[in-house]
C-alpha angles and dihedrals in degrees: 000000000000129000103208097191127036136141110215104157141072117008092341099077138029124196090017093178092058091046091054092045092053091048093052090051088055090056096255097142102176134034128191109214111218120204131217102184143000094277094050089047090057092045091050090058094049093047092048090054088061093052107037114186091017106060122045117188131218124189126214152115122259113224092244104028132088139163111275091226097037120100096166120139118256088253092055093046090054090048090053092051089051091050091052091052093047093051094045104035093140092053110036112087102182151356119252170293090274133136139091132318116187098166095112096036093051097041098042090236135123119265114269118270112289093023132101127228105239120177119247088251091055092047091050091051092052092045095050091044091055092045086056092050091049090051093047093052096032094239130148120250128232107212123205110196117173116172085342108077094127091049092048091051090049091050092051091046093052091046094050092049089055102035106021136258119327135186137220146108135282094227118220089002111225103165099105125220097304096063097048093085092047090057093044089051093058111110093242130063110267128180134203120235116213122193143188092288085080086076093063106022113082091187091060089054089063091048091051090058089061097051114095110242092231089061098048126110127177124218143166103207084214129230087028136058098034112196127233124309092027101049096129093047134082108269123241134190090250088070091067086087087071090056090051089050093050092048090054090049095049095045093040093234135132113271092232091053091051090047093052094047097044094044090052089054092052093046091049096048098044097032092232 
């Protein structure tokens, strides 16, 4: 099994070694490390060096996350991400998570704790900058789209028309049934990330049934979105097995068949 989206560095995770050990015991053999800022991107690379063949790092800047101690301009942050890719081309497997997050701007509320209120214009600049980096280094993109799925799809569509087809995943997909076809119709090859909320959201079960199996990825978003029966606990990559199990249950398929198909998708997208 493969967890295609986990945060295991910085303030997100304590006792990382034990978390990884527990995950391996639960037959989760590979973990994609998602990044939220420059610091986490750098830490992902260093952590992956300690667990070759198990951890695979991505680098990127979340639309609403920044380093607490980092006052760099958006341009400089993008440059630093590019420098990390260039220096670690044989290790980095993707760019992200990047994208758009309009939760605070649509709800007239402050950004959640630990996040930074960036304007839509600033988020768009970061998103497009990371799409360019992914294209330059031929890497897949992990897209975060919260209250902005349509806008994220439109950005990708515009970018692909100008620069050619790309590939990646709409992490923690929240676009419902009606946006699945729009994503499949993009010129590139885009996947749908499904998380632990599948275990407690009946509506997401219906969405899952509409996603082609060859475009499905499973993730934990550790330490967030813990699946049933661990909802009040800190999430870990080992819990992705519960998402695999729920997918098999919803689609009425054998767990091993789901595992084989989904793992092939992850290996294909991230070249791992």
